[in-house]
N, C-alpha and C positions, 0 to 999 in steps of 0.2 A: 478429376472428380473433386468437388468442393470439400473443404475441411469440415469436419463435424463441429457444431458449435459447442463452446465450453459449457458444460452443465454445472449447476450450483445447487447445493443442498439448501432447501428452505428450512427456516427455524421458526419455532413457535415463540410466543411472547416471553417465555422464560429462557430462551436461547437454546432450546433442545431441538435436534433435527426432527422434522415432521415425517420423513420418509418420502417427501415430494421433491423432485428435481426439475429444474427448468433451465433453459438457456439463459445466458447472461442478459441478452437483450430483453427477454420476457420478464426477468426479474426486475429490471429497471423500468420497464414499461408499467408493470403492476405494482411496484413498491414493496415487493416481498422482503421480509426480513432475512438476511443472510450474513455469512461470515466473511471478513476481510482481515488481512494481516498488514500491519505497519511495522517497519524495522527502521530504527534510528541507529545509524552507525556513528560511534563516537571514538575519536582518536585518543591515544594515550595522554596528549597534552590538552584534551578537552574540547577540540574542535568537533563540530557536528557536520556530517555530509548531508547536504540537501541537493535536490534535483529540481530543475525547471522542466515541468511537464511539456510535452510536445504541443504545439499549437493546434494539432488536429484531435487531441483527446476530447471526449465527450464531457468530462467533468474536470473542472479547474484547468482549462487549457492555458498554457503559457505561464502558469504560476509556479513559484517556488514551493516545494512541498517536502514531505518525508523522504528519507534516504531511499527507501524502497517500500512499495505498497502494491497490494493486489488482492484479487478475490481468491478465496479458498475454493478450489475446484471440488466437485462432488467426490466424496470418499477420502479426501486428503486432510491432513491436519494442518494447522496454521503454520507450524514450523516447515513442513514439507512445501507448502505454498510459498513461504518466505525464501526458501532455498531456490526454488524454481524462479520466482520473480527477480531475485537478486542476479541470477545468471542471465535471465532474458533481458532485463533492463540495462545492467551495468557490465555484464560479462564477469561478475564477481562470484567466486566459489565460497560459499559459507558452509560451515559445519554445524549440525544440531547442538553441539556442546557450547557453541558461542552464543546461543540465544538466551538472554536473561529476560524473563517475562516481567513486565512492569505493571500492567493492569489490563483490564477489559473495560471498554467504553462503548456506549451506544450512540450512534450518530444518525440523525435523519435530516434530509434536506431535499428541496425540490429545485432542480436546475433546468436550464434550457427551456424556459417558458412553460414549465410543467410537463415536458416530454421525458425527463429523466428523473425518476423517483429513487433516491438513494436512501435506503433504510438498512443500515449495517450495524453489526457488532464488530468492533475492531479488537483483535488481539494485538497488543502493543509490546514490542520487544526492543531491547537495546543490545547491540553487538559492539563490543570494544575491540578495535583493531586499528592498525596504522593503514592509511589509505594513500595511494599514489594516484592522483587524478589522471596522470598521463597514461597509466596502464589500464584504465577502465575502457570497456568497449560499449559505448552507448547505443541503444537501439533507437534510431531516429524516429520511429513510429511511436515511441514511448517517452524518450527523454531528449530534451533539446540541449541541456547543459547541466553541469554539476559544479558545486562550490563547497569549500569547507569554511564554516563560519563559527564565530564565538557565540555564545547563547544570547548575549545582548544584541548582536547584530541580526541574528536570524529570527528572533521573536516577532518582529514586525513584518517578516517576509512571508511567513507560511500560514495557510488556512487552519491547520491543526495546532493552534497555539497552546491549548491546554496540555497536549501531549509534549510539545517542545519545552514547555516550562518545567516539566518533570524530569528532564534529563539532567 
């Protein structure tokens, strides 16, 4: 039996839930406003974990990006989604107490020749912890590679440069 599609809560223009849920493909087909989580993992010596997205991803394939990111599934909080995404993408177990909320930012863009409409509110967090790259378990469908970079190195590498600059 095929897996159920991930459902996403739609938001109104003020960022409040509308009570409407759609599948992730429908959300991006229609350009509905929805919630995503971005987690920037920073080591004690100030290096930042970035991931190179798998070449098969619909948005930003093959590009270096935020440590962990993902959609907030219907009924979940941004922190719950962040914990789930960190484990799925990197095999990394995060605790809610590690999440430091930095800010909320809205992003809209049209990708893939207009077939992928990304209209998101990002809840942006920083997690401070030591990272051993050799112990991460990368999901090849999500992540092609990881690196630890200094802020001046990474700034030119990632699409979410305003978030990166705030770290």
